[in-house]
N, C-alpha and C positions, 0 to 999 in steps of 0.2 A: 494599564494595557494588558487585554486579554491573552492568554497563552494560546499560540498557533499549533496547530496539527496540519501538516501536509499531507494530502492525499494524492499519491501521483499514479497515474495509469500509462502504461506502456501501449505499444502498437496493437492495432485492431479493436481495441476497448471501445472505440468510438462507435463499433458495429454491433454492440451489445443489443440485444432484442431481436436482432435478425441474423446473427453469424451463428451459425449451428445451435439453434435452441434446445436440442436433445442435450447438448453438453454444457451449455452457458446459461440456460433458461430464457425467458421472454421479457425480462426484466431489462430496462435501457441503462446506458451510462447517466442519464439524467434521473433515472430512479436510486441507482446508487448514490449519487451526489445528494438527493434530498435525505435518503437514509442517513448519510454522513452528516450534513447539517443538522438534523434532528438530533443525532447521537452527541455530536459536538456541543450542541446547545445544552444538552443535558448536563454536560460535564464543565460548561462555561469556558468552552474553548473557541476561539477564532477558527475559520477553517480556510485553507487554501485547497482548492480542488481543481486539479488539472490532468489533462490528457495529452499526449503526442505521440506520433508514430516515428520519432526522430530520438535516438539515443542522446545526443547532444543536449536536446531540452532536458531530458529527464536528469542528467547530470547537473546542468546548470540550475535546475531547481533543487536538487539535493544540497548542492553547495548553498544556494540561496537560505534554505531551510536551517543550515549550520551558521550561515552570518547573521541572521535574524533570530538566533537562538529559540528556534522552534521547540516546542516541548516533543514532539514525535513525527515520525514519518511513517504514513501507511503506504507501502509501495506494492503495487501489482505491475510487475515489468513485463507481463505477458512473455512472448518469445524471448526477450532479452535475459530472462531469469536464467536460462540454460547457456547462453551464450557470451554475456558480457562482462568480462573482467573488467572494463572502464566503470561500469555502474557498481560492480561489487566494490571497487576501490573508491568510488566516491562516498558510498555508504560508510566505509571503513574510515575514510578521512575526515567526517564531519563526526562531532561530538553530540549526536542526536541519537535517542533510541528509534529503531526502525523495526517495523513488523512488515514481512513480507507476507502478501496474501494472493490466492488464486481461488477463483470462483469454483472451478472444478476440482475433483480430487486428483491432483497430477500423478498419484501413485497408481491410480487405475486406468491410466492412460499408456501412450507409446512409450517405450522405455528411455528414449532420450530425455523425456519430460521428469524423468524421476531424479536427474541431478540438478541441483539450484547452485549456482555459483555465489547467490546472495545471502542464503541461509546461514553460512559460516559466520557472517558479520551482522546478522540481524539479531534482534534482541528475542523475537519468536517468529514462527512460520505457521500459516493457517492456511488451510485448502478443504474445499468440498463443502463449504457451507453456503453456497451460492452468493448473493451479494450481501446476504447477512454477516459475511466473514468482514466487510468492512467495518460495519458496526460493533463487531466483537473485539476488532483491532483497536479501535477508538476506547472502548471499554478497558481493555487490557492496559493501554497506555496511562488511562486515567488511574486505574488501581496501581500501577507502578509508581505514579507521581504521589497518590496518597501514601503509599508504603515509604517512600523516601521522607515524607513530611512527618510521618510517625516515628521514623527511626531516630 
């Protein structure tokens, strides 16, 4: 059975390509999904790619990733990054390495975006690479898995 990576996207990411293109670029969520599928295939990972504007869906999917022994979670929680203790607790509760990503550089934006509730419980955080951040996160998970097998 293939090792699965869950790529989870939070609120408003369904609007990629049309939402604030100066900040988020013109790539769509479908473009991000294709990039993830290609990168996951390169590492022989199965991919679960999902988006919801609802906090509970994201929490349920994080729990599912844990229950199904996923090898990693790539999480772009959108605005929930800065507000959701519940998502932070879900990431902390499952034994699955998580990489937090942001398409834009959150530190070059509004002050409230500079704090992440998820970063302290994530394996890594990436921001500012556009949708390529998704691919970099999958590469990072593969490197982590490879390092564990060599140890």
